[in-house]
N, C-alpha and C positions, 0 to 999 in steps of 0.2 A: 462642451466647446460650442456645439451647434445643434439646432433643431432642423431636421429635414423631414418634411411631411411625406408619408407613404402615398403611392399614386392613386389609391382609391378605386382599384379595379373591383374589389370585393366589398365595397361599402364606403363609409365616411373616412376620409384621410385622417391619419393619426400622427401626432408630433413625435417623431423618433428622437430620443435624447442620445447624442453621441458624445463621448468624452475625448479629450486630447489624446489619451492613450489609444482609444479606438482608431482615430484618424491617423496618428503617427505610425501605428503598426501597419496599417494598409499602405500608406504612402511610402514608407521606407522599404517595405517588402516588395511593393510593386516596382519601385525604381530598380531594385536589384534583379528581380525576376525578368523584367522586360528590358533590362540593360539600357535605361534612358541615358541620354548623353547631353552634355553641354551644347547648346545651340540647336537642339531638336526643335523642329517647327511642327506644331500641332494645330490642326484645323478643328475648332470646337463647334459642334452643331447641337448637341443636347443642351437643354437648359441647365443652369447652375443650381436649380432646385432638385436636380437629379443626383443621387449619391455617386453614381459612376463618374459623372463629369466633375463633380466637386472633388472627389478623392483622387481620381487618376488623371483627369484632364486638366486639373487646376493645381491642387496641393503637390502632387507627385512631380508634375512637370516643372513647377517653380523650384522645388527642392533640387531637381536635376540641373537647373540652369537652362531650361528650355524657353521657347517663345510660343505664346498662344495667339492665334489669329481667330477671330470670331466670325463665323459664317453669318450671312444676312438671313438665313432661313432655308428650309428644304427646297423652296422653289428656285433659289439662287445657288444651290449647292454645287451643281456642275460647273457653273461659272467661277465660283469661289475656289474650287479645287484647281482649276486651270490657272487662276491668278496666283494662288499661294504655293501650289505644288508641294504639299506637306510631306514630312518624313513619317509622321505618326498621327493617329486619330482614333477615337473610340466612338463607334456608331451603333445604332440599333440595326438588326438584320434587314429591316425593310429598306434601308439605304443601299445595302449590297444587292438586294433583290432588284431594286429599280435600276441600278447600274447594269446588272447582269441582263435584265430584260431589255434595256435600251440597246445593249450590244447585240443581243439576239435579233431584235427588230430591225436594226440596220443591216445585219448580215442577210436577213430574209429578203431584203429588197436589192441586194447586190447581184451582179451577173452570176450565172451558174458556175463559171470557172473559179471566181473568187470565193463563192460559197464552198466549193469543193476543197480549195486550198485551206480555207479557214477551218473547216471541219477536220481535215487531216492534222492541222496544227493543234487543235483542241485535243484530239486523240493522243498525240505525242505528249502534250502537257499533262493529260490525265495519267499517262503511264509514268511520267517523271515526278508527279506530285508526291507520292509516298516517299521517294528518296529525299525530296526537299523537306518534308515533314519530319524525317528522321535525321536530317543533316548528314546524309550519306552521298557519296560521289555517284554520279550517273554512270551506268555501264558504258563502255566505249561507243558502241553503235547508237545507243539511245542518246548519248551525249552529243554525237555528231548531228543526229537529226534535230535534237533540241536547239543546238547552236544555229542551224539553218533557219528553223521556224522562229527563233527569237529575233534573228536579223530581219526576216521577211514580215513577220506578223506581230509577235509579242511586244517587242521594243517600241514599234510604231503605235500600237494600240495604247500602251501605257502613256506614251508621250502625248497622244491625242487627248486622253482623258485627264492628264495632269498627275499621273501616278508614277512617273519615271524615277522620282526621288524617294518613293515610299519604302520605308524599311519594315514597318509593322503597323497594321490596323487591328484594333480590337473590335469584337462583335459581342455586344452584351444586351440584356434586357428581354431577350426571347431566343428560342432555338434558331440556329442558322441551318438551312437545308444543306445536306451533305453535297449535293451536286453543285451548289453555288460555292460552298467552302472549297471544294476540290478544284473548281474552275479557276479561282483566283490563285490557289497554290500552284496550279499548272502554269500560271503566268509568272511563277516565282515571286508572288506577292504574299507576304506572311499575314494571313488573316487568323488572329488568335482569339478563340472563343473564351467567354467568361461567364460566370454564374454567381449570383449572390442576391441579397436583398438590401433594402435601405436599412433594415434592422441589423445587418452584419457589416455595415460601414463601407462598401457593400460586398466585398469579395469573399467568396468561399472557394471558388475554383477559377483558375485562369491558365490558359496555355502559355508557357514560357519558352526559354531557350531550347529548341529541339535537339541540340547536342547533349543536353543534360537529361531530358526526358522527352522521347519522341512524341510528336503531336498526332493524335488519332482523328480519323474521320468518323462519319456516322453518328455525330452528336456527342462522342466521348470527350470529356474535358479534363485537363491535367489538374491534380490537386494543388492548392495554394499553401505554401509552407506556413505552418502554425495553426491552420484551420483544421478542426476535427469534424468528421462526418460519420454518421451511421444511418442505417435504414430501419425504420420502425416496422412492426409486424404488418401494418396496413400499407406499407410501401412508402410512407412519408419520409422525406429527408430530414434528419435531425442534425443540429450543429452546435459546436462549442468552439471557443477560441478567443483571442485578444480583441477581435473585431466585434464581438456581440454587444449590442446596445445596452444602455443603462435601463431602458424601459420607455414606455409611452408617457408623454407629458400629461399629468393630472388624470391618468387612467390606470390606477393600480389593478383593477379587476381584469381589464384587457391585457395588461402586462403579464399577470399570473397565467392567463389562458394561453399565452404564447410559449410557455415553458412546461416541460415534463416535470414530474416530482423530483427527479434527480438532476434537474438543471439544464437539460438540452433544449435548445431553441427549436420550436416547430416551424419549419419553413413554409408549410402549406403546399409544397411541391412533391410530386411523386417521382421516384427515380430508382436507379440501381447503381451499385458500386462493383467494379471488377476487382480481381485479386491484386492488381497493381495500384489501386486507389483512384483510378479514373472514374468519373461520375457521368451518368447519362440521365438527363431529365426527360421524363415521358409526358408529364402534364401537370397542370395546377390541380391540387386536390379539390378545391372548391369549384373548379371549372368542369369537373368530370360530369358528362351528361349520362343520366340513367334513364333509358327509354322505358315506356310503359311495360315492355316485356322483360324488364329487369337487367338489360344488357348495358354494360359500361362502355362509353365512347369518349375518347380523348379529343376534344375539339381542336386544340392547338396543332396536333399532328396533321389533321385534315386541312386546317387553314393554311399552315405553312406550305403544304404540298400544292394546294390549289393556287395560292398567291404567287407561286413561282412561274405560273403560265403567263406568257406575254399579253394575253387578252384580259387578264384579271388583275385589277388594281388592289381591291380589298374584298374580303369575304368574312361574313359572320355565320358560323355554323351553329345551329340551334336544334333543340329537340328534347330537352329535359322533360320527362314525364309523358312524352308523346310516343306514338307508335312507330315513327320513323324520323330520320334526320332530314332537315331542310337547310337552305342557305339563302342569305341576302348577299347578292354579289354586285359590287361596283366595278363596271368594266374599265379597262384601260381605254379611255375614250380616244386617245390619239391613235392607238393601234386599231381599234374597232372602226373608227371613221375611215382610216386608210383602206382596211379590208372592204368596208361597205361601198366605198367609191368604186373599187374594182368589180363589185357585184351590181353596179348600176344604181346604188342607193346613195343619194346625196341631198344636201340642203336640209337635213333633219336636225332638230334640236336634240339635246340629250334626252329630254322627256319622250320625244317621238322615237328616238333610236332604240330605247330600252323596251319599247312595246312593239317594235317592228318584227313581223313574223320570221323573216329571214335571219335577223340578228338573233332572235330567240333560238331558232333552229341551230345556228352556229354554236351558241353557248351550250345547247343541249348535247351536241356532239362532243364538245370539250369536256363537259361534266362526265359523260359516259366513258370517255377515254381515261380520265384521271381516276374514276371510280374503280377501275380494274386493279388499282394498287391496294384496294382495301377489301375487307370482308363484307359480306352482304349487309350485316347490321350497321356497319360504319358508313356505308355509301350514302351520298346525298341523293335523295329520291325526288325532291322538287326544289325549285329555286325561283327567286324573283330578282330581276335586274333593277338596280337602283339608279336614279338619274343624277346623283351627286355623291361625292365622297363623304365618308364619316370623318368628322373633324373634332379637334379639341375644343374649338370655339362653340360648337353645338353641344358639347358635353358628352360626345360619343366616344372620345378617345382620351387617354391620360396624356400628360406631357411627353411620355416616351412612346406614344403612338400605339399603346395597347388598347384593345377594344374594351369598353365598359359594357359588358354583356347585358347586365340588368337594365341599363339605360336604353340600349338598343331594343331589348325585348319589350320594354314599356312604350317606347316612342313609336315603334312600328308594329304594335300589337295587331292591328287590322290586317296589315300586309302578311304577317306571319300566320295569322288565323286562316287567311284565304288559301294558304298552302296545305291546310289540313281539311279543307272542305271538298 
């Protein structure tokens, strides 16, 4: 039916051959699992060359009788949400991270009284989130507190952002940090995690109706009806089911390499399954960093944690074959410039800002703070601040905003080398 090219994070993109049967299985099952409705308004941000947007944000929505509104791009996303006020959408976790960080940054500049009220509301939302994720009624006292904070904080916040009509948002393409996942659920906004590959059309796991199967936090994702998973001896996730591709266009050898002898697709991801069938992805098999001391480090886990900090826009964690872990960090320049102004630092370009001693000291403190969440081998020992964002146009990101680690390592070889001297 269609060719969709893989994102190319681990090499040359390959033409994934998907059949009508593949696509129809995903679209029909997704409509049922997510209970899509006639008239649902979806805001589309991902490119249509992405299997998630094609299958769920396009085919499935049209089958359900929904309406698709196309965003003008990430830089206009906040404006587009306000204009469209969508019921549904499927985005990469970075979108939710930016919204979350934007909220936190605004709260940080609010008067102390408002900050205290907001933090109390978030604490109540965090307590309520597990009940929403299991479609259970809130206990009486918690329900009263939640109604109060919903009226004072949550409803106004959602209306200000353009999310007051939102029924469900999907998060796919990379892991979503539990604290961000739970924050939105605390607002009673259903953020449903998904997992899959272009080669699986693309869904293998997706959170569905919480009344049928409760939604879990901490990265666990609900099984997708019809998709079969198992974990290989080396931890790799293997898959079978109606969504598995026909193969790669004109690449019989690469197609054979993608399957085990008994026909299971090798996803290239490392993960675990629990007794109920929930899946947790821990890293990309090909992205695992092996230090010169023979220790395995999962860079995505580190990157997702660091990128949730309001001062950090992007981060590339590196160190394969090296004695310790380093990072290239793109600051959130808006937040950093605001902080710098309060410290008496102003009028600097981005290039000057990332080499300023006070700014570097600030980021050193941030890195040391976040490092406490990880073991000694996993901690970022040295870093370099970058003056501009990694972009798709520069070949550093895929269309779904994933880092092209090999490109970054090659492009910034001198900067990386300096961190080991």
